[in-house]
C-alpha positions in Angstrom: 0.9 -116.0 1.1 0.8 -117.4 5.0 -0.2 -114.8 7.3 2.2 -115.3 10.0 4.8 -114.5 7.7 3.4 -110.7 7.6 4.2 -107.7 10.3 2.3 -104.7 10.2 4.5 -101.6 11.0 3.2 -101.3 14.8 4.2 -104.7 15.2 7.7 -104.7 13.9 10.2 -103.4 16.9 11.8 -99.8 16.4 15.2 -101.4 18.1 16.0 -104.2 20.2 17.9 -103.6 23.1 19.3 -105.4 25.7 23.1 -107.3 26.2 21.9 -109.5 22.8 22.4 -106.2 20.8 26.6 -106.3 20.8 29.1 -105.4 19.1 32.4 -107.0 18.5 33.8 -103.7 19.1 32.5 -103.6 22.4 33.2 -107.4 23.4 36.7 -107.4 21.9 38.7 -106.4 24.8 36.5 -107.9 26.9 37.0 -111.7 26.7 36.7 -112.5 29.7 32.8 -111.8 29.6 32.5 -114.6 27.0 35.2 -117.0 27.4 34.6 -119.4 30.4 37.9 -121.4 31.4 37.3 -124.7 32.8 38.8 -125.3 36.2 40.8 -128.4 37.0 38.2 -129.7 38.6 35.8 -129.3 35.8 38.3 -131.5 34.0 38.3 -133.9 36.6 34.2 -134.2 36.6 34.3 -134.4 32.8 36.6 -137.3 33.1 35.1 -139.2 35.7 32.1 -138.4 33.8 33.6 -140.1 30.6 34.7 -143.0 32.3 31.4 -143.7 34.1 29.4 -143.3 31.0 31.8 -145.9 29.2 31.3 -148.3 32.2 27.3 -147.9 31.8 27.5 -149.4 28.5 24.7 -147.3 27.2 23.7 -145.6 23.6 25.3 -142.3 23.0 21.8 -141.2 21.3 20.4 -141.0 24.4 23.0 -139.3 26.4 20.7 -137.1 29.2 22.4 -135.2 32.5 21.5 -138.1 34.6 24.3 -139.9 33.0 26.7 -137.5 33.0 27.0 -136.0 36.3 28.9 -132.6 36.4 28.5 -131.5 40.8 30.4 -128.6 39.7 30.3 -127.9 35.9 26.4 -128.7 35.8 25.5 -125.1 37.5 28.1 -123.5 35.3 26.6 -125.2 32.3 22.8 -123.7 33.8 24.4 -120.4 34.1 25.9 -120.7 30.2 22.1 -121.9 28.8 20.8 -118.4 31.0 23.6 -116.4 29.0 22.4 -118.3 25.7 18.6 -118.4 26.0 18.5 -114.6 27.3 21.6 -113.0 26.9 24.4 -111.8 24.7 23.3 -115.7 23.1 27.0 -117.0 22.9 29.7 -118.8 25.1 32.9 -120.2 24.7 33.9 -123.1 27.1 37.9 -123.5 27.0 40.1 -125.9 28.8 38.9 -129.5 27.7 42.2 -131.2 27.1 40.6 -132.9 24.2 43.4 -134.6 22.9 43.9 -136.5 25.9 41.3 -138.8 24.7 40.3 -140.9 21.5 37.5 -140.1 19.5 34.8 -141.9 21.2 35.5 -140.2 25.0 35.8 -136.9 22.7 32.2 -137.8 21.4 31.1 -138.6 25.0 32.6 -135.7 26.6 30.9 -133.5 24.3 27.3 -135.1 23.7 27.2 -135.2 27.5 27.9 -131.9 28.5 25.5 -131.0 25.5 23.0 -132.3 27.0 22.6 -130.4 30.0 21.9 -127.3 27.2 19.6 -129.5 25.4 18.4 -132.6 23.7 20.6 -133.1 20.1 18.6 -132.6 17.2 19.4 -134.6 13.5 21.7 -132.5 11.5 21.0 -134.3 8.7 18.5 -136.7 6.6 21.4 -139.5 7.4 20.0 -138.9 11.2 23.6 -137.8 12.9 23.1 -136.6 15.9 27.0 -135.6 16.4 28.0 -133.6 13.1 31.7 -133.4 12.0 32.6 -130.2 10.1 35.7 -131.4 7.7 36.5 -130.7 4.6 35.8 -133.9 2.4 37.1 -132.4 -0.8 33.1 -131.9 -1.7 32.1 -129.9 -4.7 29.5 -127.2 -3.5 27.9 -126.7 -6.8 26.3 -130.3 -6.2 23.3 -129.4 -4.9 23.1 -132.0 -2.7 26.4 -130.9 -0.6 26.5 -128.3 2.4 29.1 -125.6 3.3 30.7 -127.4 6.3 31.9 -130.1 4.1 34.0 -128.0 1.9 37.2 -125.7 3.1 34.8 -122.7 1.3 34.2 -119.6 3.4 31.2 -120.1 5.3 28.8 -116.6 5.0 26.9 -115.3 7.6 24.2 -117.7 8.6 21.9 -119.5 10.8 21.8 -123.3 11.2 18.2 -124.7 11.4 18.1 -125.5 15.0 17.9 -123.7 19.0 21.3 -123.8 19.7 24.6 -124.8 18.1 27.7 -126.4 20.0 31.5 -126.2 18.1 34.3 -128.5 19.7 37.3 -128.4 18.2 39.3 -131.3 18.0 42.3 -130.0 15.2 43.0 -126.7 13.9 44.0 -125.9 10.6 47.5 -124.7 9.1 45.7 -121.5 8.3 42.6 -119.8 8.2 39.2 -121.5 9.0 38.3 -118.6 11.8 35.5 -118.2 13.2 33.4 -115.1 13.4 30.2 -114.5 14.9 27.8 -111.5 15.1 24.3 -110.3 16.9 21.5 -110.2 14.5 19.9 -108.2 16.9 22.6 -105.7 15.6 22.2 -106.0 12.2 18.8 -105.5 13.0 19.1 -102.0 14.5 21.6 -100.9 12.1 18.8 -101.6 9.0 16.5 -99.7 10.9 18.4 -97.1 11.6 20.1 -96.6 7.7 17.5 -97.9 5.7 14.2 -97.9 7.2 12.7 -98.3 3.9 14.1 -102.0 3.4 13.1 -103.5 6.9 10.1 -104.7 5.6 11.7 -106.4 3.3 13.5 -109.0 5.6 10.0 -109.8 7.2 8.8 -111.4 4.0 9.4 -114.9 2.6 12.7 -116.0 0.8 12.4 -119.4 -0.5 15.4 -121.3 0.7 17.1 -124.3 -0.4 16.9 -127.6 1.3 20.1 -129.1 -0.2 18.6 -132.0 -0.8 17.0 -133.4 2.3 13.4 -133.2 1.7 11.0 -134.1 4.8 8.4 -135.9 3.5 5.5 -134.0 1.7 7.6 -130.9 1.9 8.9 -129.0 -1.6 12.6 -128.9 -1.9 12.5 -125.2 -0.6 11.1 -123.5 2.3 9.9 -120.4 2.2 10.5 -118.2 5.4 11.3 -114.4 6.3 14.7 -113.8 7.8 13.4 -111.7 10.7 10.2 -112.8 12.8 8.7 -110.7 15.8 6.5 -112.9 18.0 5.7 -113.4 21.8 7.5 -110.2 22.5 10.7 -111.7 21.0 12.9 -110.8 17.7 13.9 -113.8 16.0 16.5 -114.1 12.8 16.9 -117.2 10.6 19.2 -116.7 7.2 21.2 -118.6 4.9 22.2 -116.8 2.0 24.0 -119.2 -0.2 21.1 -121.6 0.5 18.9 -119.0 -0.5 20.5 -117.6 -4.0 20.8 -121.5 -4.8 16.8 -121.9 -4.2 16.5 -119.0 -6.9 19.3 -121.2 -9.3 17.6 -124.0 -8.6 13.6 -124.1 -8.4 12.6 -121.6 -11.1 8.8 -122.6 -9.3 10.2 -120.7 -6.1 8.9 -117.3 -6.1 11.5 -114.6 -7.0 13.0 -112.0 -5.0 12.1 -108.7 -5.0 15.0 -105.6 -5.8 14.2 -104.8 -1.9 14.8 -108.1 -0.6 17.9 -108.7 -2.6 19.0 -105.3 -1.3 17.9 -105.9 2.0 20.7 -108.7 1.9 23.3 -106.7 0.8 23.2 -104.5 3.7 22.7 -107.6 6.1 25.4 -108.8 4.7 28.1 -105.6 4.2 27.3 -105.1 8.4 28.3 -108.4 9.3 31.3 -108.4 7.5 32.2 -104.9 9.1 34.9 -105.6 11.9 33.0 -103.4 14.2 30.3 -105.1 14.4 31.5 -109.0 14.1 33.6 -110.5 16.4 36.3 -112.9 15.3 37.9 -116.0 17.4 40.7 -118.8 16.6 39.1 -121.8 17.9 42.3 -123.9 20.1 41.8 -127.4 20.4 39.6 -128.4 23.0 37.7 -124.9 22.3 33.4 -125.5 22.7 32.0 -123.1 21.4 27.6 -122.3 22.0 25.5 -119.9 19.7 22.0 -118.8 20.2 20.7 -119.1 16.9 18.2 -117.1 16.8 20.1 -114.0 18.0 23.5 -114.5 16.4 24.4 -115.2 13.0 28.0 -117.2 12.6 30.6 -118.1 9.8 34.1 -118.8 9.0 36.8 -117.9 7.0 38.9 -120.0 4.0 41.1 -122.5 5.6 44.5 -124.0 4.3 44.4 -128.3 5.3 47.8 -129.3 7.0 49.5 -132.1 4.2 48.7 -134.8 6.3 45.2 -135.9 6.5 45.0 -136.4 10.2 46.2 -133.4 11.1 42.8 -132.0 8.7 40.6 -129.0 10.7 37.9 -131.1 12.4 35.3 -129.5 14.7 32.4 -131.6 16.4 29.0 -130.6 16.1 25.4 -130.7 17.7 22.3 -128.8 17.4 20.0 -128.5 20.4 16.9 -128.5 21.3 16.7 -126.2 25.8 13.2 -127.2 27.1 12.9 -123.6 27.8 13.6 -122.2 24.1 11.9 -118.8 23.3 8.3 -119.8 21.9 8.4 -119.6 17.7 6.1 -118.8 15.4 4.3 -121.4 13.7 6.2 -120.2 10.2 9.1 -122.2 11.9 7.7 -125.1 11.8 8.1 -126.6 8.1 11.9 -126.5 8.6 12.0 -127.2 12.1 9.6 -129.6 12.1 7.8 -128.4 14.9 7.8 -125.2 17.2 7.3 -127.1 20.7 10.7 -126.4 22.8 12.6 -129.5 23.7 11.3 -131.2 20.8 12.2 -129.1 17.6 14.7 -128.0 14.9 17.0 -130.6 13.0 16.7 -132.2 9.9 14.0 -135.5 9.4 13.4 -136.9 6.4 11.5 -140.9 5.3 13.8 -143.4 6.9 16.2 -141.3 9.3 17.2 -143.0 12.3 19.5 -140.7 15.2 23.1 -142.2 14.7 26.0 -141.0 16.0 29.1 -141.3 13.9 32.5 -141.4 15.3 34.1 -140.1 12.0 32.9 -137.5 9.0 30.9 -139.1 6.5 
């Protein structure tokens, strides 16, 4: 067993303090703390930046801040990055007039704005730098299907990157609400309620790669849920894929009863309305989350009968240049631990691409 996966009782923090350890109960009535409303000036800057990028004819896969100038919104985004990395760990930008634009312009706006927060990373084996969160009518029992490609409820989880961003294009007929929870608060609650289970959270959990296997790697990766490194606590957790690894790979290590009980407690805490925060997206909303301190989920949803009205979100996985230090145990999943050049999914033959529709 790799030694960096284990922590002694002396190195595991007693409690996490600071703005990243929040509760939904605290923030539910303080929406102005975490919703940033774009001004008419910000929207005009986005419009000008979209048109300038289109005129330049540059490849969208390499978009960078210097190619997407935002004179007054840029400083706001620097403050957003501070909040993501060192504050609550999430922000919602509201007011982008997404329905004014065709798909290419929507993609340029989202990727251009996102470039001010970090470098885009591949979200699947196809090299998609722009993801499409949409029900494709696929079966989650297929070991190569990922849950975001269905209408099924997503359990609380992290994505394999530092920052994940979502842009809402269209909402569902019913359901599909976003739920987020502070993994730092979850840790504190486990520590308070069941200190006997804390050590289980720092032991490896085999996690299914869902068929997207980097060269030379196993079809699962072994990863503790919590890590204490360089004075920071980080979380990585996808229970649905932990359980599918147990079903699909008999050679993967078996979870102990304590590990299962620890996940049961995490999930129960995350689903406590006093602890998590829910939000209903509006078209144009952009949600950004710091995966190391935030878990997110989504409710089941019912689509409109017309395909053109189906729920549809664009997604970014971003690597900020000043991301927190991560332990080497992240390397098999993140492809390395160097800030600004880590995270995402890369397999043999992966080439960066920016699809305009779900594939």
